[in-house]
C-alpha positions as a printed NumPy array, in Angstrom:
array([[ 36.124,  11.002, -65.002],
       [ 32.627,  11.798, -64.116],
       [ 31.014,  14.246, -66.819],
       [ 28.764,  17.109, -65.122],
       [ 26.297,  18.362, -67.294],
       [ 27.042,  21.782, -67.794],
       [ 23.014,  23.001, -67.716],
       [ 22.328,  21.142, -64.647],
       [ 23.417,  21.524, -60.978],
       [ 25.75 ,  18.77 , -60.104],
       [ 23.545,  17.203, -57.537],
       [ 19.692,  17.875, -57.501],
       [ 18.805,  18.215, -53.525],
       [ 15.518,  16.811, -53.834],
       [ 16.674,  13.452, -55.563],
       [ 15.767,  11.759, -52.358],
       [ 12.659,  13.506, -50.863],
       [ 10.692,  13.771, -54.276],
       [ 10.412,   9.884, -54.462],
       [  8.173,  10.605, -51.236],
       [  6.516,  13.382, -52.136],
       [  4.276,  14.282, -55.185],
       [  3.385,  10.886, -56.669],
       [  0.873,  11.306, -59.275],
       [  1.132,  10.881, -63.112],
       [  2.098,  14.821, -63.406],
       [  5.37 ,  14.314, -61.394],
       [  6.212,  11.102, -63.289],
       [  8.173,  12.983, -66.126],
       [ 10.436,  14.725, -63.751],
       [ 11.259,  11.537, -61.505],
       [ 12.096,   9.92 , -64.628],
       [ 14.477,  12.74 , -65.719],
       [ 16.259,  12.447, -62.197],
       [ 16.693,   8.617, -63.073],
       [ 17.844,   9.436, -66.515],
       [ 20.705,  11.848, -64.982],
       [ 21.733,   9.14 , -62.329],
       [ 21.666,   6.311, -65.041],
       [ 23.983,   8.44 , -67.051],
       [ 26.443,   9.139, -64.142],
       [ 26.297,   5.333, -63.469],
       [ 27.594,   4.93 , -66.961],
       [ 30.56 ,   6.829, -66.551],
       [ 31.47 ,   4.752, -63.554],
       [ 31.03 ,   1.759, -65.14 ],
       [ 33.037,   2.881, -68.151],
       [ 35.889,   3.238, -65.354],
       [ 35.438,   0.396, -63.819],
       [ 35.642,  -1.615, -66.914],
       [ 39.019,  -0.811, -67.408],
       [ 40.476,  -2.345, -64.066],
       [ 41.487,  -5.84 , -64.015],
       [ 39.03 ,  -8.491, -63.077],
       [ 35.994,  -5.845, -62.875],
       [ 34.207,  -6.696, -66.299],
       [ 30.964,  -8.64 , -64.481],
       [ 30.781,  -5.709, -61.683],
       [ 30.898,  -3.019, -64.339],
       [ 28.53 ,  -4.671, -66.58 ],
       [ 26.302,  -4.843, -63.711],
       [ 26.435,  -1.312, -62.814],
       [ 26.074,  -0.308, -66.745],
       [ 22.913,  -2.42 , -67.001],
       [ 21.324,  -0.748, -63.62 ],
       [ 18.211,   1.121, -65.095],
       [ 17.992,  -0.23 , -68.218],
       [ 14.428,  -0.651, -68.121],
       [ 11.674,   1.019, -65.375],
       [  8.326,  -0.347, -65.   ],
       [  5.581,   1.864, -63.667],
       [  1.974,   1.502, -62.574],
       [ -0.461,   4.339, -62.82 ],
       [ -3.056,   3.659, -60.221],
       [ -5.426,   5.963, -62.122],
       [ -8.414,   5.869, -60.111],
       [ -6.407,   7.733, -57.185],
       [ -3.674,   9.1  , -59.257],
       [ -0.424,   7.449, -57.912],
       [  2.257,   6.146, -59.514],
       [  4.622,   3.591, -58.104],
       [  7.727,   1.952, -59.369],
       [  6.823,  -1.858, -59.878],
       [  9.617,  -3.249, -62.006],
       [ 13.312,  -2.099, -62.836],
       [ 16.669,  -3.638, -63.925],
       [ 18.778,  -2.211, -60.257],
       [ 22.505,  -3.451, -59.93 ],
       [ 21.773,  -3.106, -55.705],
       [ 25.298,  -1.034, -55.666],
       [ 24.601,   2.074, -54.131],
       [ 27.746,   3.177, -53.193],
       [ 28.605,   2.905, -57.055],
       [ 25.31 ,   3.552, -58.469],
       [ 23.621,   6.75 , -58.008],
       [ 20.089,   5.531, -59.345],
       [ 20.521,   2.912, -56.729],
       [ 21.625,   5.534, -54.203],
       [ 18.624,   7.526, -54.944],
       [ 16.189,   4.526, -54.58 ],
       [ 17.953,   3.402, -51.085],
       [ 17.991,   7.22 , -49.74 ],
       [ 14.406,   7.303, -50.622],
       [ 13.354,   3.889, -49.122],
       [ 15.187,   4.745, -45.588],
       [ 13.796,   8.355, -45.683],
       [ 10.352,   7.199, -45.849],
       [ 10.852,   4.335, -42.963],
       [ 12.298,   6.668, -40.744],
       [  9.843,   9.308, -41.592],
       [  6.915,   6.818, -40.726],
       [  8.464,   6.153, -37.632],
       [  8.701,   9.789, -36.599],
       [  5.229,  10.453, -37.103],
       [  4.357,   7.724, -34.774],
       [  6.771,   8.685, -32.372],
       [  5.604,  12.326, -32.375],
       [  1.981,  11.514, -32.029],
       [  3.274,   9.682, -28.575],
       [  5.652,  12.131, -27.549],
       [  4.529,  15.337, -28.891],
       [  7.043,  17.342, -26.546],
       [ 10.093,  15.624, -28.421],
       [ 11.736,  17.735, -31.267],
       [ 14.269,  16.735, -34.097],
       [ 17.563,  18.213, -34.082],
       [ 20.103,  17.788, -36.678],
       [ 23.717,  17.21 , -35.392],
       [ 26.664,  17.151, -37.196],
       [ 29.773,  15.297, -35.99 ],
       [ 33.247,  15.418, -38.06 ],
       [ 37.009,  14.48 , -37.519],
       [ 39.942,  15.822, -38.884],
       [ 40.477,  15.131, -42.286],
       [ 43.177,  12.608, -43.545],
       [ 44.732,  10.645, -46.555],
       [ 43.763,   7.263, -45.506],
       [ 39.718,   7.174, -45.707],
       [ 39.696,   3.499, -43.799],
       [ 41.578,   4.864, -40.759],
       [ 39.624,   7.988, -40.829],
       [ 36.014,   6.245, -41.193],
       [ 37.041,   3.49 , -38.493],
       [ 38.413,   6.315, -36.053],
       [ 34.788,   8.386, -36.777],
       [ 32.768,   5.307, -36.426],
       [ 34.603,   4.426, -32.937],
       [ 34.284,   8.076, -31.569],
       [ 30.467,   8.326, -32.338],
       [ 30.115,   4.919, -30.905],
       [ 31.898,   6.041, -27.57 ],
       [ 30.118,   9.377, -27.668],
       [ 26.644,   7.258, -27.697],
       [ 27.75 ,   4.8  , -24.923],
       [ 28.497,   7.635, -22.685],
       [ 25.005,   8.465, -22.475],
       [ 24.43 ,   4.994, -21.675],
       [ 26.674,   4.861, -19.017],
       [ 24.804,   7.291, -17.219],
       [ 27.943,   9.093, -16.269],
       [ 26.95 ,  12.673, -17.615],
       [ 26.752,  13.361, -21.341],
       [ 25.491,  16.211, -23.421],
       [ 23.049,  13.855, -25.34 ],
       [ 21.241,  12.83 , -22.04 ],
       [ 18.364,  14.274, -23.027],
       [ 18.175,  12.602, -26.339],
       [ 15.772,   9.764, -26.505],
       [ 16.166,   8.566, -30.092],
       [ 18.638,   9.258, -32.998],
       [ 19.36 ,   8.003, -36.473],
       [ 22.517,   8.59 , -38.297],
       [ 24.442,   7.939, -41.443],
       [ 27.993,   8.684, -42.67 ],
       [ 28.867,  10.857, -45.343],
       [ 32.216,  10.759, -47.253],
       [ 33.765,  13.258, -49.608],
       [ 37.132,  15.097, -49.673],
       [ 37.524,  18.147, -47.616],
       [ 37.285,  21.23 , -49.881],
       [ 40.588,  23.087, -48.199],
       [ 42.486,  20.308, -47.707],
       [ 41.899,  17.699, -50.595],
       [ 42.038,  14.645, -48.229],
       [ 39.062,  12.393, -47.069],
       [ 36.715,  14.43 , -44.922],
       [ 34.306,  11.55 , -43.443],
       [ 31.519,  13.236, -40.998],
       [ 28.299,  12.095, -39.675],
       [ 24.897,  13.19 , -39.66 ],
       [ 22.342,  12.464, -37.214],
       [ 18.715,  13.245, -36.154],
       [ 18.535,  13.513, -32.348],
       [ 15.239,  13.271, -30.601],
       [ 14.799,  15.597, -27.542],
       [ 12.702,  18.213, -25.737],
       [ 15.325,  20.478, -25.759],
       [ 17.951,  21.509, -27.901],
       [ 21.38 ,  19.6  , -27.12 ],
       [ 24.411,  22.338, -26.072],
       [ 26.733,  22.604, -28.988],
       [ 29.686,  23.885, -26.834],
       [ 29.231,  20.632, -24.486],
       [ 28.943,  18.682, -27.316],
       [ 32.415,  20.403, -28.813],
       [ 33.942,  19.622, -25.802],
       [ 33.011,  16.064, -25.36 ],
       [ 33.778,  15.457, -28.785],
       [ 37.371,  17.028, -28.614],
       [ 37.888,  14.619, -25.73 ],
       [ 36.857,  11.759, -27.474],
       [ 38.276,  12.27 , -30.718],
       [ 41.495,  13.953, -29.848],
       [ 41.5  ,  15.907, -33.183],
       [ 38.109,  17.774, -33.711],
       [ 36.021,  20.109, -31.746],
       [ 33.892,  20.818, -35.02 ],
       [ 30.389,  19.934, -34.445],
       [ 26.83 ,  21.429, -35.486],
       [ 23.641,  21.627, -33.987],
       [ 20.465,  23.136, -35.104],
       [ 16.329,  22.322, -34.893],
       [ 14.737,  20.928, -37.878],
       [ 11.568,  21.498, -39.326],
       [  8.48 ,  19.57 , -39.323],
       [  8.892,  18.335, -43.047],
       [ 10.73 ,  15.232, -45.027],
       [ 12.893,  17.314, -46.889],
       [ 14.639,  18.645, -43.364],
       [ 15.375,  14.827, -42.934],
       [ 16.754,  14.48 , -46.275],
       [ 20.239,  15.467, -44.935],
       [ 20.375,  12.036, -43.061],
       [ 19.374,   9.997, -45.924],
       [ 20.957,  11.376, -48.816],
       [ 23.961,  10.118, -50.683],
       [ 26.789,   8.626, -48.62 ],
       [ 29.212,   9.698, -51.417],
       [ 28.923,  12.783, -53.663],
       [ 28.96 ,  10.923, -57.291],
       [ 28.777,  14.292, -59.295],
       [ 31.119,  16.263, -57.303],
       [ 34.304,  13.702, -57.551],
       [ 36.443,  12.002, -59.7  ],
       [ 35.011,   8.472, -60.737],
       [ 38.287,   7.102, -59.325],
       [ 37.36 ,   8.584, -55.437],
       [ 34.117,   6.861, -56.075],
       [ 35.942,   3.619, -56.809],
       [ 38.292,   4.061, -53.759],
       [ 34.699,   4.985, -51.354],
       [ 33.014,   1.964, -52.654],
       [ 36.167,  -0.641, -52.068],
       [ 36.596,   1.105, -48.341],
       [ 33.033,   0.873, -47.389],
       [ 31.704,  -2.002, -48.96 ],
       [ 29.863,  -4.157, -46.468],
       [ 30.102,  -1.455, -43.869],
       [ 27.09 ,  -0.126, -42.092],
       [ 26.514,   3.569, -42.888],
       [ 23.271,   3.727, -41.423],
       [ 22.587,   3.603, -37.927],
       [ 19.755,   4.077, -35.257],
       [ 19.159,   3.978, -31.043],
       [ 16.459,   4.549, -28.805],
       [ 13.048,   5.584, -30.05 ],
       [ 14.404,   4.9  , -33.812],
       [ 15.907,   1.319, -33.332],
       [ 14.146,  -1.475, -34.888],
       [ 13.053,   0.64 , -37.806],
       [ 13.517,  -1.523, -41.074],
       [ 14.211,  -0.482, -44.632],
       [ 12.851,  -2.658, -47.258],
       [ 15.98 ,  -4.388, -48.786],
       [ 13.75 ,  -4.111, -52.428],
       [ 14.206,  -0.938, -54.116],
       [ 10.96 ,  -1.048, -55.919],
       [  7.922,   0.799, -54.402],
       [  5.631,  -1.133, -52.155],
       [  2.06 ,  -1.284, -53.838],
       [  0.293,  -1.818, -50.179],
       [ -3.162,  -0.677, -50.666],
       [ -3.303,  -0.374, -54.153],
       [ -3.499,  -4.161, -55.347],
       [ -7.21 ,  -4.275, -56.011],
       [ -7.376,  -1.028, -58.157],
       [ -7.075,  -0.952, -61.775],
       [ -3.616,   0.303, -63.437],
       [ -1.982,   1.21 , -66.316],
       [  1.815,  -0.234, -67.097],
       [  4.219,   2.395, -68.444],
       [  7.306,   0.847, -69.699],
       [ 10.745,   2.78 , -70.   ],
       [ 13.687,   1.797, -72.021],
       [ 16.939,   3.522, -71.679],
       [ 18.965,   4.39 , -74.819],
       [ 22.394,   5.722, -74.836],
       [ 22.385,   9.165, -76.383],
       [ 18.739,   9.405, -76.032],
       [ 17.857,   8.596, -72.212],
       [ 14.68 ,   7.22 , -71.224],
       [ 11.84 ,   6.766, -73.726],
       [  8.009,   5.122, -73.141]])
């Protein structure tokens, strides 16, 4: 079972946005602390996977993730970049890789939003949340949500009237957890929709119920003009610290290989880098100091 640290929150809501926020040397200790917490949770997950038949290699891969981190401090401009690391690339199992993947996606789409905003200043971002009825079969519920979302978006393109008619671009992600009341799987979707006017929540609820047959629960709200407001779409797909490791493993088996991040319209074509390391673009010719951190069980990261 995952072990929650009693003196810390279950999930740091700034885990993703902090990676693209303040990036000087003073922010590095807190950044390393976030990675340390994530590494600790990954070890709990790896320990469980290691008890399963024929999964020892995967367990070792997750357990070794984040064993070392190599940062470069470009001291003349006070910027710190993650230059090297041992990473498992299993973001549905590993909280550390989930943080890195989420921050890379957030930065890529935030940069696109900055360009869109300059070209079309009347567009505003809205956070749209879509749900389906909770159910015991995660694969069936996820397919139902995925198919319903696709139908909602296709109705707009068919030009036969849709509550999303004024949306010129969107990016969305799927989040998986158990319902707090039902105790069974509660997949849902968060979308950033770009439009001059806020989509009508009542019309969206009606149309969504028509499509899903089982849910009219939606939410539409305006977003602020800050990267933190975009975080909801790019945070963890699964809540590592809010669920037992058995559920994390089941979600991984069910969702591995599935596309959990999609886009359309003005957001289409955004490329999220495969590498989870920081891009040193523009810093290549500057002097730097290398900072090497090693993780020791029971002690955390040491420089």
